[in-house]
N, C-alpha and C positions, 0 to 999 in steps of 0.2 A: 456423599449424600446425593441425591436427584435434584435437579433443578427443573424445575418449568419456567422457560421463557416465553414471553407472548411475541407475535410477529408486530410487524410495521416498521421494520427496522433491518436495513443490509448489515446483515452480522460482520462484514469485512472492512465496512467503512466505505462503500460504495457512495457514487454521488446521492444527494441530498434530494429526495422525492418532492418534496414541497416546490423545489426549482427546477426541476426538469419535467420533461415528458417521455417517456421512455418506449420506444418501438424494439420490439425485440426481430435480430437479425433473421427470423425464421419466420418472421409474416409477410406474405406475399403483398399486398397490397395498403394494408391499413398504414396511414401515416399520419402524427398530428398535426395540427393545424398550424402552417406556414405563415410566421410573423414576419414584419418588416425587416428584421437582421437576417434572416435566415435558419436554416436549422444547423445542427454541430451534429458532424459524426464524431465518436470516438471509437475508434481500430484499433484492437490488441488482437495477441493470439489468445490461447486460453490459461495463458499463466496467472493465477489469483494477483501476484503482486502488480505485475504491469495493469491490469482491468482495475485494481482499486486505484492508483495512482491517475490513470486517464480519468476515470468516473468521478475522481474526488476534484480534479480540476475543472471540467466542465460541468459539475453539481453547482460550481459557483457564478456560472456565466449566465443563469436565466435563461438559456434557451432550448428551443426543443430539441431533443436530445435522441441518435438512434445508435444504439450500440452494435458494432460491427465486429464479432469473431472471426476471424480470418487467419488463412495458414497458406502463404506460398508455398507452391511444389516445388522441386528441384529442375533445374538449378538456381533458381531465384532464392531457393531458402537457403543454400548455400552461399551466396555471393551478396543477399543483402546486406543494405542497401545501396551497394555499387552496381547490380545488374539492373536496369529499367528497360532493355530493349524487347520488345514484345506485349511492353505496356499490363494491360488486364490478363494477357496471357498468361501471367504468374499465377494466377489462381486457377483452381480445380472449376471446371465448368458450373458445380453448383453453388459455389459462392462467387462466382463474375456477375452473375446476375443481380447479385445485392451491391457489387462495387461497379455501381451504372449510373448513368443520369436520372434524374437530374442532380447535378452535384449541389455539396452543400456549400454553405458560406464559409464555413470554419471546420477544420478537421486536425483532431487531437489525437496522436498517436503513440504509443509506449511500446518500447522494446524493437528488436532487431526485424522482426517478423512484418511490424507495422511500416518500420521505417520506409521499406521499399514502396509502398504502396500511398503513404503520405509526401513521399519525394515527387511521385507522378502525378498528384491532383493539381497543381500548378498548370501543367503543362495540360492535361487532360479536359481542364474546366477553361482553358482561354484565360487565366489569371483570374477567373473567380472566387475562386476557394482558396483562403488563407490558410496556411498549415503550420502546427505546432507540433514539434516531437519531442517526449519526455526521455530522458536519458542520451548518452552519448551515442550518436550514430555510427561512430568511427570514421566519418569521412567530412569534408568541409562543411560547416553548419548552414553556410550560403543555399545549399539546396533546401531547404526551409524559410519560414516567415519568421518563425523563431523556435530557439532549443533550449529547454528547460534540462540541463544537469546537475547533478550534485558538485558541490565544490570539489569533494575529493576524486571527481574523476580527471580534474585537472584539463576540463576544457573551456577556451575561451573566445570571444568574439564580440561584434558589435551587436549581433540578435541571438545572445546566448545569455540566459539566466541562470545565477548559479546558485542556489538555496542550499543551507547544510544539510537539510537531510530529504527523504520523501514525500511525497505528496502523498497526503492523506485527509481525511474529511473530519478528523475529530477535532471539534470545538466545543465550546457549555452547552450548547443544544444538542449535539450529538452525544455527550456524556448524558445527557438529562434524560434522553429517550433510551440510554441504556439502562441507566436505574429505573426506570419505568418499568420495561420491559422484562428487567430480572427483579421483583422484588424481593425475593426467597435471599438472595446474596447480601442484602442490607441487613437481615437476621443472622448472619453468621457473627461472631465474635470477632472485637477486635485488638490488635489491628489485622487488617485483610491483607495478606499479600499474594498480589499477583504474579504466577509463575510462567511465561510465554517460552515456550520450548520451538525451536526449530530444527535444523537438522543438519548432520556432517557434507559439506562441502570440499571443494578443493583445499588445503593448507588449513583445516578446521575441524578436526575429529570428534563430532560428540558420541561418544562410546560409552559402553559401562562405566570406566574408570571416571568419565565425565561426569556421569548421574550420580555416582557415588560422592563425589567431591561437592556436588550442587547442595546433593540431599543434606550431607552434613552441615553444610553452612543454614541451609534452612530450618533442619531440626534443631541446630543450637540455639539458634534465635526465637525458635517458638517455645524453647524449652526457658528462655530467659522473660520473654514479653506474654508469651501465650498468644492467643490471637487465631487466626485461620489462615489454611493455603489454599490458593485457587489455582490447580495447574493447567492451562490450555496445551495438547500438542497441536501442530500443523500437518499439513500433507506431506510434510519432509521428517517429520518424526517418527522414527523406526518403532514399529510398534513393542519390539522389546523394551525398548529405553521407555515407553510409556508403561509399560508393566512393572517397572523397579518402581518408576513413582507411584503406581497403584498399591503395593504392597508396602514400601515404607512410608506412606502418609495414610495408613487404613485407619488408625487410631488419632489423626489428626483432624479438628473440623476443617470443612472445607469441601472441596470436588476435585477429580481428576476427567477432563474433558481430550476427547481425542477423536470424534468423528461421530456421525450420524448413530452410530449404537448407543451412545450417552445421550442421546435427545439433541435438542437445539442448541447450536452453538450460542454459548454464553459471554461470547468475547466483549461486545459491547457493555454487558453488564457487568463484566468482571474490571475493564477499564473504569467503568462509572465509579465503581462502589470499592476499589483497591485506596487502601492507605499507601501502599508502597509496591512497587514493580520491580521484580526481576527477569531478567531476559536473557537468553543465551546470545553469545557475542558473534552468530553468523550470519544476521538479518538486519539491512541498513532499514529495511519496512520495517519489521517489528520494533526495534529501536527509536526510529522516528515515530510512530504510534506511540508508543508509549511514553516519548519525551513529550507528546502533546499533552498528556494528560494533566500535567502541573502538579504530580507527586513525584517522589524519590524515584527514582530509575537505577537500580545495580545491576551490574554482571560480574560474571565469574570466568576469568580468562586464564587458562591452565596452560599456555603456549605462545610462543608469538605468532600474532595475526599476520596474515598475507596483506602486503604493502596499503591496499587501496583499503580493506578493512580499515587496517591500523590506523589510517588517516581519519575517516572517518570518526572512531574512536577517540583519536587525539583531540577533534575539533570537538566534539563532544563532553569531552572531558574540561577543555579550556573553554567552554561559556557554561561551566557546572553544569550541566544536564546530565551528566553518568556519572556514575559512582562503582568503586569498589563494593564488594557482596557484603562485606562488613562495616563500610564506613557508615559513619552518623551525617549525612548531610543536611545543610542549613536549611531552614523553613522559613517562608514558603519555598517552593520551587518555582522556578520561571517555566511556562508552557513554552515548547517549541512549536510555533503554527504559523506557516509560512505560507498555505495554501492560497487562502482568501487574499494575501497581497500578491501573489504570484499572478493571480483571475483579474487582479485591479489592472497590474500593468499590461497585463494582454489585452483589455478592454480598451485600455489608455491610446495603446499602441494599434489598436484597429480603428478606433476613433479617428485618430491623425491618417490612417490609410485613408478613410472615406471623404474627410475634410479635403484632401490632396487630390 
């Protein structure tokens, strides 16, 4: 099925446009108006998962936002965030001009590449810039004003916030926007099963054997209940795996999307219209976004998971947020939505600093 989805929505769950003023890192001098509370820099590499988390948090802060996609060079990239000697020389010359005064009042980084830069900002700005680092930086959290690391990372400290899942922008307004952007999905027969495919990673093999096992479960449920199946690949999904799903589901109502060749990304619409979601077990981000929807979320695990991912799965199951592929979960399902509360905590801490 070819699906036309309208624009006006960041398909990957990026920061809410109505709450932020975006300035591309490639712009020379164009900047949004500077309010009293100052600008917020979001610093990431090009990894989509890191960008989603940092932009989602920034989207709740109602500040002018500049997103800088920066990649430290060697040896800083090898030793990030431990190596800070040399300061801005960590960046290639073309990126160095972006990481320059006037410094922001707040910087949010996500991932190891960003951590070496957010760590520097307090000193570079003479203490003006407050820094937030998302994900475990693998060194003492005291180098940042606040660190946000998921519970299964095992990091703790007085300035550490420990959400259950990863940060994302999925809430009722985001889902409404997704349904509006992809109205054709609402015409598919129900129940609508959204399937989010990740990719192989160390300790988790998403191969042809796994695909066949997942398809067997999906087709068995479809024979019992009817409905439609909406499959979304990711950047990490092997093309051969996507093709297995295309062929197996060619007579089942729904869609298979794997990239721009299949049209605009219908991710927001699939989450908005889904009656249930099935997610491969490899991605903390995808599982967290699925659990934020408020519909039943299922996964298929065919082999022992790596310890860190296993701890995350166990926490989701203990909270009744994640279920086996054939389970019948209770209804309604509670949504896992932590980003707005984390943003409120951050704002409260920043207010206390200003008052002091």
